C-alpha positions in Angstrom: 30.3 58.8 -87.5 32.1 55.5 -88.8 29.3 53.8 -87.3 26.7 54.9 -89.8 29.2 53.4 -92.0 28.8 50.4 -90.7 25.1 49.8 -91.2 25.0 51.3 -94.9 23.0 49.7 -97.2 26.1 49.0 -99.7 28.4 48.6 -96.7 26.3 45.5 -95.1 26.0 44.2 -98.6 29.6 43.9 -99.3 30.1 42.5 -95.7 27.4 39.3 -97.3 29.2 38.8 -100.4 32.3 38.6 -98.6 30.8 36.1 -95.9 29.3 34.2 -98.8 33.0 33.2 -99.9 33.7 29.6 -100.1 30.2 28.5 -98.3 28.0 28.7 -101.4 28.0 24.8 -101.1 25.7 25.8 -98.8 21.7 25.2 -99.0 21.6 28.0 -96.5 24.3 30.6 -97.8 22.4 30.2 -101.1 18.7 30.9 -100.2 20.0 33.6 -98.1 21.8 34.9 -100.9 19.4 34.8 -103.1 17.7 37.4 -101.5 20.3 39.2 -100.6 19.0 43.0 -101.5 15.7 42.3 -99.3 17.4 40.6 -96.9 20.5 43.4 -96.7 17.3 45.8 -96.2 15.6 44.2 -92.8 18.9 43.8 -91.4 19.5 47.9 -91.7 16.2 48.2 -90.9 16.4 46.4 -87.2 19.5 48.1 -86.9 18.5 51.8 -87.6 15.0 50.9 -85.1 17.6 49.0 -82.4 15.8 46.2 -83.0 18.9 44.1 -84.0 19.4 40.7 -82.0 22.1 38.5 -82.3 20.5 35.0 -83.4 21.0 31.5 -81.6 24.9 29.9 -82.1 25.2 26.8 -84.2 27.6 24.7 -81.9 29.7 21.5 -83.0 33.4 20.0 -82.8 35.9 19.7 -85.1 38.9 17.1 -84.0 42.0 18.4 -86.9 44.5 19.4 -85.5 42.6 19.0 -82.1 39.3 18.8 -80.7 37.4 22.3 -80.4 34.6 23.3 -79.7 32.9 25.6 -82.5 30.5 28.7 -82.1 29.6 28.9 -85.7 27.6 32.4 -86.3 24.7 32.8 -88.6 25.0 34.4 -91.8 23.1 37.2 -90.7 25.2 37.7 -87.8 28.2 37.2 -90.0 27.6 40.3 -92.6 27.0 42.5 -90.0 30.4 41.7 -88.2 31.7 41.8 -91.3 30.5 44.9 -91.9 31.6 46.6 -88.3 35.3 44.5 -89.0 36.1 46.2 -92.8 34.6 49.6 -91.3 36.6 50.7 -88.0 36.4 47.7 -85.7 39.3 46.4 -87.5 41.2 49.6 -87.9 40.8 50.7 -84.1 41.1 47.4 -82.3 44.5 46.2 -84.3 46.0 49.7 -84.3 49.0 49.0 -81.2 49.6 45.1 -82.2 53.0 44.8 -82.4 54.4 43.1 -85.7 54.9 39.9 -83.8 51.3 39.2 -83.5 50.6 36.8 -86.1 47.3 35.4 -86.2 43.7 36.4 -88.0 45.0 39.9 -89.1 45.5 40.9 -92.6 48.7 40.0 -94.3 49.8 37.5 -91.6 49.1 33.8 -91.2 51.0 30.7 -91.2 52.9 31.7 -93.6 54.4 35.2 -92.2 54.4 33.5 -88.4 56.9 30.7 -90.2 58.7 33.1 -91.9 58.9 35.6 -88.6 60.2 32.2 -86.6 62.7 32.1 -89.1 63.8 35.6 -89.0 64.2 36.0 -85.3 66.2 32.3 -85.2 68.2 34.0 -87.8 69.3 36.8 -86.4 69.5 35.0 -82.9 72.1 32.8 -84.3 73.6 35.6 -85.4 74.3 37.3 -82.2 74.4 34.1 -80.0 74.9 31.1 -81.9 73.7 28.0 -81.0 73.5 28.5 -77.3 70.7 29.9 -76.0 66.6 28.4 -74.1 63.3 28.8 -75.8 60.5 29.5 -73.0 57.3 28.3 -75.5 54.1 29.3 -73.9 50.2 27.9 -74.3 47.6 29.2 -72.5 45.1 26.6 -71.0 41.6 26.8 -72.6 42.3 29.9 -73.7 38.9 30.7 -75.6 36.6 29.5 -73.1 38.7 31.1 -70.4 38.5 34.4 -71.0 36.7 36.6 -68.6 34.3 39.1 -70.2 35.0 42.0 -68.2 38.5 41.8 -69.9 37.7 41.7 -73.2 35.5 44.7 -73.0 37.8 46.8 -71.0 40.1 45.3 -74.5 37.7 47.1 -76.9 37.2 50.1 -74.7 40.9 51.0 -74.1 41.6 50.1 -78.1 38.3 51.7 -80.1 37.7 55.5 -80.2 33.9 54.7 -81.9 31.7 54.0 -79.0 28.7 52.7 -81.4 31.0 50.5 -82.7 32.7 49.6 -79.4 29.0 48.6 -77.9 28.3 46.6 -80.8 31.3 44.6 -80.1 30.4 44.1 -76.8 27.5 42.7 -77.4 28.8 40.0 -79.1 31.1 39.1 -76.4 28.1 38.9 -74.3 26.5 36.8 -76.9 28.7 33.9 -75.6 27.6 33.8 -71.9 28.9 34.3 -69.2 32.9 33.8 -70.0 34.6 33.1 -72.7 34.3 33.8 -76.6 33.5 31.7 -79.6 35.5 30.5 -81.9 34.0 31.3 -85.2 33.4 34.4 -85.2 35.4 37.5 -87.0 35.1 39.6 -84.0 35.6 37.0 -81.3 38.9 36.6 -82.8 40.1 39.9 -82.8 39.0 40.3 -79.0 41.0 37.2 -78.3 44.4 39.3 -79.8 43.8 42.2 -78.6 43.0 40.7 -74.8 46.9 39.2 -74.5 48.0 42.9 -76.3 49.1 44.3 -72.9 51.1 41.2 -72.7 52.9 41.5 -76.0 53.9 45.6 -75.0 55.4 43.8 -71.4 57.4 41.3 -72.7 58.9 43.7 -76.0 59.1 47.0 -73.8 59.4 45.7 -70.0 60.9 42.8 -69.8 63.1 43.6 -73.4 62.3 40.3 -74.7 64.2 40.9 -78.4 63.3 37.6 -79.5 59.3 36.8 -79.1 56.2 35.9 -81.7 52.7 35.1 -80.5 50.5 33.3 -82.9 46.6 33.4 -81.0 47.2 32.1 -77.4 50.4 30.6 -78.3 54.3 32.5 -77.9 57.8 32.4 -77.6 60.4 33.5 -76.4 64.2 33.0 -77.0 66.6 34.5 -74.6 70.4 33.0 -74.3 70.1 33.5 -70.3 68.3 30.5 -68.2 67.7 32.6 -65.3 65.9 35.3 -67.4 63.7 33.5 -69.1 63.1 31.6 -65.6 61.9 35.3 -64.3 60.0 36.0 -67.2 57.5 32.8 -67.1 57.2 33.9 -63.4 56.3 37.3 -64.9 53.6 36.1 -67.1 51.9 33.9 -64.9 51.5 36.8 -62.7 50.1 39.1 -65.2 47.5 36.1 -66.6 47.1 35.1 -63.3 45.1 38.9 -63.5 43.1 38.5 -66.0 41.7 35.1 -65.2 43.9 33.0 -67.1 46.4 30.5 -66.6 49.3 28.2 -68.9 48.8 24.8 -69.0 51.1 22.1 -69.1 52.6 22.3 -72.3 54.9 24.8 -71.5 58.4 24.1 -71.6 61.8 25.7 -70.8 64.6 24.1 -72.9 67.6 24.6 -74.8 67.4 25.9 -78.6 69.5 22.7 -79.6 66.5 20.9 -79.3 64.6 22.6 -81.7 61.5 25.2 -81.7 57.8 24.1 -82.0 55.6 26.0 -83.2 52.4 26.2 -85.5 52.8 21.8 -86.0 56.4 22.7 -87.6 60.4 21.8 -85.7 62.2 24.5 -86.3 66.4 23.0 -86.1 69.2 25.8 -85.8 72.0 24.3 -87.6 76.2 24.8 -86.2 76.1 26.0 -89.5 73.8 28.5 -89.1 71.0 27.3 -91.1 67.4 27.4 -90.0 65.5 23.9 -90.8 61.7 23.7 -90.9 61.0 19.7 -90.4 57.1 18.1 -90.3 56.6 15.9 -87.8 56.1 12.1 -88.3 53.5 11.8 -86.4 51.9 14.2 -88.8 53.3 12.2 -91.8 51.4 8.6 -90.4 48.2 10.7 -89.8 48.1 12.1 -93.4 49.1 8.5 -95.0 46.2 7.0 -93.1 43.5 9.5 -93.7 44.9 8.6 -97.2 43.9 5.0 -96.9 40.8 6.2 -95.5 39.7 8.0 -98.1 40.6 5.9 -100.9 39.5 3.1 -100.0 35.8 5.5 -99.4 36.4 6.0 -102.8 36.4 2.3 -103.8 33.3 2.2 -101.9 31.4 5.3 -103.6 31.1 6.6 -100.2 33.4 9.4 -101.5 33.5 11.3 -104.8 36.0 9.6 -107.2 39.6 12.2 -106.5 38.8 12.8 -102.8 41.9 11.2 -101.5 44.2 12.9 -104.5 43.0 16.4 -103.1 43.6 15.9 -99.8 47.4 14.7 -101.4 47.5 17.8 -102.9 46.7 20.2 -99.7 49.2 18.7 -97.9 51.8 18.7 -100.7 50.9 22.0 -100.6 51.7 22.4 -97.0 54.5 20.1 -96.8 56.3 22.6 -99.1 56.2 25.5 -96.5 59.0 23.5 -95.5 62.5 21.1 -95.9 60.4 18.6 -97.2 61.6 17.3 -100.0 62.4 13.4 -99.0 58.8 13.4 -96.8 56.7 14.8 -99.8 58.1 12.1 -102.5 57.4 9.5 -99.9 53.8 10.6 -99.7 53.6 10.7 -103.3 54.8 7.6 -103.5 52.5 6.1 -100.9 49.8 7.5 -102.8 50.9 5.2 -106.1 51.5 2.4 -104.4 47.3 2.8 -103.3 46.5 3.2 -106.7 48.5 0.2 -107.8 47.5 -2.3 -105.9 43.8 -1.2 -105.8 44.7 -2.0 -109.6 46.1 -5.4 -109.6 43.2 -6.4 -107.1 40.6 -5.2 -109.9 42.2 -7.5 -112.7 42.6 -10.2 -110.5 38.8 -9.7 -109.1 38.5 -9.5 -113.2 40.8 -12.4 -114.3 38.8 -14.6 -112.0 35.3 -14.0 -113.4 36.1 -14.5 -116.8 39.1 -17.3 -116.3 37.1 -19.8 -115.0 37.4 -19.1 -111.5 34.1 -19.8 -110.8 33.8 -23.1 -112.9 
């Protein structure tokens, strides 16, 4: 049975090692991993004798890229969920997913999504040019609104191993009466599965050729505005049936206005080139962030190099699009910060050594 592999000592131990990646700076992680063999044995025994229970979640708020409530899973439970996903749950629940379901899946992610969007727009241009319409949909408070009966039905429909399905449903119920928590590997996959039927409906029943989804953001491109209007009605009806609804960000607009996805704007030119542009708002936000980080470096609140690391990360993300001039401007902005700081330092030294204090 797949579940026996899930709770084997070797699988649980591997799950722990994977769960510790990139979080070994935490004291709690160091403490738990330093007793990895003992803790893995205890976890396995609790699973075998039926005494395993999820620990209380840690809850906090993040504000990047927007305000989100995060429900963080304890390391012991992440260890088990990693083993659960690696040994049956992932393969079974994702088997029916369409190619353009892009979030949180192996071999997919931001770059995959941006490239798929570019490919869809290129194919659309070859067929219809720049005349057409875009229906961009976004679900209101998606994770917080997912009904548990719908989530568990999605699990049992796709996961054939009853023990694995039951464990996944226990995790779903651990988040309260409604909603799933951001921060759990299982809840991320279940959230993808909840809209899997909608994906197939749009692709196979509505026959929308150019369609892509990243979690609860999805885009339909078609040459007929009236057709997309009818699609919106169909989508809203199916979402309402499972307790979800579209939010005010949902729009229907001409393709000439561009397509926004994952904070990028895709522009289809008259020549057929697909250009990715970054919003000026995002650039302004990064400049303010660099200025703040650099000031904290000078006051020694942050370690030296923190602002430069932020710049490197931003440049790496900006390199995904047509942003040569934007990247050069950001580099120049950072250099000017350093120059201004050096000028201030030299001026202060001159004032102290050149008679500025009489």
